[in-house]
C-alpha positions in Angstrom: 114.7 122.6 91.2 117.2 119.6 92.0 115.3 119.1 94.9 111.9 119.0 92.7 113.5 116.3 90.3 114.7 114.3 93.1 111.3 114.3 94.8 109.8 113.1 91.8 112.6 110.4 91.5 112.1 109.5 94.9 108.2 108.4 94.2 108.9 107.0 90.8 111.1 104.9 92.5 108.6 104.2 95.1 105.9 103.4 92.6 108.0 101.3 90.6 108.8 98.9 93.2 104.9 98.1 94.4 104.1 98.2 91.2 106.9 94.8 90.5 105.8 93.9 93.6 102.4 94.0 92.1 102.9 91.8 89.0 104.1 88.7 91.5 100.4 88.9 92.3 98.9 88.1 89.2 100.9 85.3 88.5 99.9 84.2 92.7 96.4 85.0 91.0 96.8 83.0 87.9 98.1 80.3 89.5 95.0 79.8 92.6 92.7 80.4 89.7 94.1 77.1 88.4 94.2 75.5 91.4 90.5 76.5 92.1 89.5 75.0 88.8 91.5 71.3 89.0 90.2 71.1 92.8 86.5 72.2 91.7 86.2 70.3 88.3 89.0 67.8 89.0 88.6 66.6 92.5 85.4 68.4 92.7 86.1 70.2 95.7 85.8 73.8 96.7 87.2 76.5 98.7 85.5 79.4 99.7 88.3 80.6 100.9 90.6 80.4 97.9 87.7 82.0 95.4 87.8 84.8 98.2 91.9 84.9 97.9 92.0 85.4 93.6 89.1 87.9 94.1 91.6 89.7 97.0 94.4 89.0 94.8 93.1 91.0 92.2 91.4 93.8 94.1 95.1 94.5 95.3 96.4 94.6 92.0 94.0 96.8 90.5 93.4 99.4 93.3 97.2 99.4 94.4 98.2 99.1 90.9 96.5 102.5 89.7 99.2 104.8 90.5 102.3 102.8 88.5 99.3 102.4 85.4 99.6 106.8 86.0 103.3 106.8 86.3 103.8 104.3 83.0 101.4 106.1 80.7 98.6 103.1 81.2 95.7 104.9 82.1 92.8 105.6 79.7 93.0 109.0 77.6 91.6 110.6 74.8 94.7 111.1 72.4 92.6 112.4 69.7 94.4 115.9 70.0 96.7 115.2 72.8 99.1 113.2 70.7 99.5 116.3 68.6 100.3 118.3 71.1 103.8 119.7 71.7 105.7 118.4 75.1 104.9 121.5 76.5 101.2 121.6 75.6 101.3 118.0 76.8 102.5 119.3 79.8 100.3 121.8 80.8 97.0 119.1 80.4 98.3 116.8 82.2 99.5 119.3 84.9 95.7 121.2 85.5 94.3 117.7 85.2 96.1 116.8 87.9 94.5 119.5 89.9 91.7 120.1 88.7 90.6 116.0 88.8 93.0 113.8 90.4 94.4 115.1 93.6 90.2 116.0 94.0 88.8 112.8 93.4 91.7 111.2 95.5 90.5 112.9 98.4 86.7 112.4 97.6 87.7 108.5 97.4 90.1 109.0 100.6 88.3 111.1 102.8 84.8 109.4 102.2 86.3 105.7 102.2 87.5 106.5 105.5 84.5 105.9 108.6 83.7 102.7 106.1 87.1 101.0 106.4 87.2 102.3 110.2 83.8 100.5 111.0 85.4 97.4 109.3 88.3 97.6 111.1 86.1 97.7 114.3 84.4 94.7 114.1 87.0 93.0 112.3 84.5 92.4 109.4 84.8 88.6 108.1 83.5 86.9 105.1 79.6 86.5 104.7 80.5 83.3 103.5 81.0 80.1 105.9 84.6 79.0 104.9 85.5 82.4 103.8 88.6 85.1 104.2 88.0 86.7 107.7 89.6 89.8 107.0 87.1 92.2 104.7 88.3 94.8 106.5 91.9 94.5 104.9 90.4 94.4 101.6 88.4 97.6 102.5 91.5 99.3 103.2 92.6 99.4 99.9 90.3 102.3 99.8 92.0 104.9 100.9 95.5 103.0 100.1 94.7 103.7 96.5 93.5 107.0 96.7 97.1 107.6 99.0 99.1 105.9 96.6 97.6 107.2 93.4 97.4 110.8 94.7 101.5 110.7 95.7 101.9 109.6 92.0 99.7 112.5 91.0 102.0 114.9 92.6 104.7 113.4 91.0 103.1 113.6 87.8 102.0 117.6 88.4 105.9 118.1 89.6 107.4 116.5 86.6 105.0 118.8 84.1 105.8 121.8 86.3 109.8 121.0 85.6 108.8 121.0 82.0 107.4 123.6 82.0 110.2 125.6 83.7 111.7 124.2 81.1 113.8 121.5 82.9 114.4 118.6 79.9 116.8 116.8 82.3 115.2 112.8 82.4 
């Protein structure tokens, strides 16, 4: 059990580090949005690249932050019954949900996005707007990265719940 517990801790540490790094992107996004507004309405200047950068930051935070949300229980859940369940019953629900829904969804997203992302990389896809960011292929790469990152944290959650079901109460 200690190897499984250690694996869960390593995945949690990776997800936590990524989540804290992503938090800085939120601050950058807020500052950049303020700069875009100031430039647009204060100085009557526009920047397509700056506006697209806000979109890139937003996409990065939400796509790569999904695993962090899962780790911290910040995802959407219907708690009408779940909140009344015992820790063991919650572990069953979370394990089955991860195995039946989360991991297959991550596989579908990851596998179905491979060709889409590969095509964008093959042509080094750029913005459709003049003056935009010439790296749409990087933005599209967030799809399989999100799937992999979320699946990795999903495995950690399933293993954590398996430990609970096996009677391991170590935090």
